[in-house]
N, C-alpha and C positions, 0 to 999 in steps of 0.2 A: 896571139889569141886576145880578142877583145871582149868576148862574152862566152858564157858557158851554157847556152840553151840546151836544156834537157827536155824530155817528154813531159807532158802535162798529166802525170799521174803520181800518186804517193810513192815515195822511194824510202827504203830503209837501207842506209849505207853503212858499211863497216867503219870507215873513217874518211875524213876529208882533209887533205893537205893541199893548200894552194900557195905555192912558193915561187918567187922569181918571175912572175908574169908581168913583165914591164909595161904592157899596154892595157892590162885589165883595169877598168875603172869602176865596175859594178859587178854584182853577182847575178845579174838578170838571167833567168832560166833555171835558177836553183830553188825556186819556190816550192818544188815538190818534195824536198827532203824533210821527212818528218822525224827521223831519229838517226842517231849515230852510235855505233859500237866503238871499237878501238882496234888499232893495228897491232902488229907484233911488238912495237915499241911502247905500247900503252897510250897512244895518242888518238883522241877522238877528233879534235878540230884544231888545225894549225894553219894560220894565215900569216905568211911572212914574206917580206921582201917584195912587196907589190907596190911600187912607187906611185902608181896612178889610182889605186883603189881608194874610192871615196865613200863607199856605202856597203854595209852588211845587211841591209834591209831585206834582201831576198831570202835570208835565212830565218825569217820570222815564223815560218811553219815548223821549225825545229822545236821540239817540246821534250820536257822531262829530264831524265838523268843522262849525262854523258858518262859512259863507263871508263873512259880514259881522260886525259888532260885536255885543257883548253889553252891555246897559245895564240896571242895576237902580237906579232913582233915586226918591227921595222916596216911600217906601212906609212909612208911620208904624208899622204893626203887624207888619212882617215881621221875624221873629226869626232865621231861617236861610235858606240857599239850597238846602236839601234838595230834591231833585228835579232838580238840574242836574248830578248826578254823571256822567252819560253824555257830557257835552261834553268833547271832547279837544283842540280848538283853536278859535281865532276868527280871523276876517279883520279887516278894517279898514273903517270908514265914511269918508264924504267929509270929515268934520271931523278925521280922523286918529286916532280912538279905536279900540282893539281891545276893551278891557274897562273899564267904568266902573261903580263901585259907590259911590253917594254919597247922602247925606241920608236914611239909613235909621236913625232914632234908636234902635231897639231891636235892630238886627241884631247878633248875638253871634258869628257864625262864618262863615268863608269855606271851611270844610273840604269843602263839596260841590263846589268847583272843583278838587279835587286831581287830576283826570284831565287837566286842561289842561297840556300839555307843550310844551317847545321855546321857540322865539323868537316873540314876538308881533310882527305886522307894523306895529302902531300903538301908541298910548299906553295905558298902564295907569294908571287914576286911581282911588284909594281915598280918599275924603274925607268928613268930617262924618258919621261913623258912631260916635257917642260910646260905645256899649257894646262895640264891637269892640276887643278887647285884643291880638290877634295877627293875623298874616298867614298863619297855618297854613292850608294848602290851596293856597298859591301857590308852594310850594317847587320845583315842577317847571318853572316858567317860567324859562327860561335867559337871557332878555334881550329887548330891545325893538328 
């Protein structure tokens, strides 16, 4: 699978998990997703183990609150989280996480998360992102 072309109309999706898509380089076609709920595990958005993924910009129409957690893990070619600027808050998954950014070796910035405000209901985990030199973008998170 190299792209995720969906119809050009607004979509309200329960949850979105993109995992282990070894040839996926962008999320083109996902521009119509306006909001996400959460699945039975409490996850709203999980993007993991996609070694060619370079951009999340197609998710720029996603707005407001995620009722579950946000997880961006093990995406070897992801440089930024640009596209997630519209997310204002997150919920919590069954493992207790609200926000997990981990194992993205060339991720350089969290600034796209600057709209997330207030107290997170679960854990905030930022680990093993060696090119990440600051937590700029998380300043409006007031606590856990």
